[in-house]
C-alpha positions in Angstrom: 79.6 174.7 -59.1 78.0 177.2 -56.7 74.2 177.3 -57.2 71.3 179.1 -55.8 67.6 178.4 -56.0 65.3 181.3 -56.9 62.0 182.2 -58.5 59.5 185.0 -58.1 57.8 182.9 -55.4 61.2 181.9 -53.8 60.5 178.1 -54.2 62.0 177.1 -57.5 64.0 173.8 -57.7 65.9 175.0 -60.9 69.6 175.6 -60.1 70.8 179.0 -61.3 74.3 180.4 -61.7 75.7 182.9 -59.3 77.2 186.3 -60.3 80.8 185.0 -60.5 79.8 182.3 -63.0 77.9 184.9 -65.0 80.9 187.2 -65.0 83.0 184.2 -66.3 80.5 183.8 -69.2 81.0 187.5 -70.1 84.8 187.1 -69.9 84.7 184.1 -72.1 82.6 185.9 -74.7 85.0 188.8 -74.9 88.0 186.5 -74.9 86.5 184.5 -77.8 86.2 187.7 -79.8 89.6 189.3 -79.0 91.5 186.0 -78.8 93.9 186.9 -75.9 92.6 187.1 -72.4 95.5 189.4 -71.5 94.1 192.0 -73.8 91.2 192.6 -71.4 92.1 195.5 -69.1 88.7 196.2 -67.7 85.4 194.4 -67.9 82.0 195.7 -66.7 78.6 194.1 -67.1 75.1 194.3 -65.6 73.4 191.0 -64.8 69.9 191.5 -66.3 68.4 188.0 -65.7 69.4 184.7 -64.2 71.2 182.1 -66.4 70.3 178.5 -66.1 72.9 175.8 -66.6 72.8 174.6 -70.2 71.3 177.7 -71.7 72.6 178.9 -75.1 73.6 182.6 -75.0 74.2 184.8 -78.0 76.6 187.8 -77.5 76.1 190.9 -79.6 78.3 194.0 -79.5 80.2 196.7 -81.3 83.5 198.6 -81.2 82.5 201.9 -79.6 85.9 203.7 -79.5 89.4 203.2 -80.7 92.3 205.2 -79.3 95.6 203.8 -80.6 95.9 200.3 -79.2 93.0 200.9 -76.7 89.6 199.6 -77.9 86.3 200.0 -76.1 83.7 197.3 -76.9 80.1 197.5 -75.8 78.1 194.3 -75.7 75.2 192.4 -74.3 74.1 188.7 -74.3 70.7 187.2 -74.9 69.2 183.8 -74.1 67.3 181.6 -76.6 64.1 183.7 -76.1 65.9 186.9 -77.0 65.8 188.1 -73.3 68.9 190.1 -72.3 70.7 188.2 -69.6 73.8 190.4 -69.6 73.5 194.1 -70.5 75.5 197.3 -70.4 78.6 195.3 -71.0 81.9 197.2 -71.6 85.3 195.8 -72.3 88.4 197.9 -72.4 91.0 196.1 -74.5 94.6 196.8 -75.4 95.5 195.2 -78.7 
């Protein structure tokens, strides 16, 4: 696992996940909802805050558009404190 150490003062000893791991979290959340990873045609997300290993995240979203078999889902994820850790998420799916 790739980790970095960061804090507002730059001297934290808490390991935090890198962007590619956070993108994997977003991909898993969308895949869990749609059921088939091949249905994901495009995935975008903004990393709003760092995610610590072991944190529990809650994904929330809505179907924003439907055009035939194409579906656009907008989503975000929050940590245990309700802080958005992933925001402005969009998944383009083909069902």
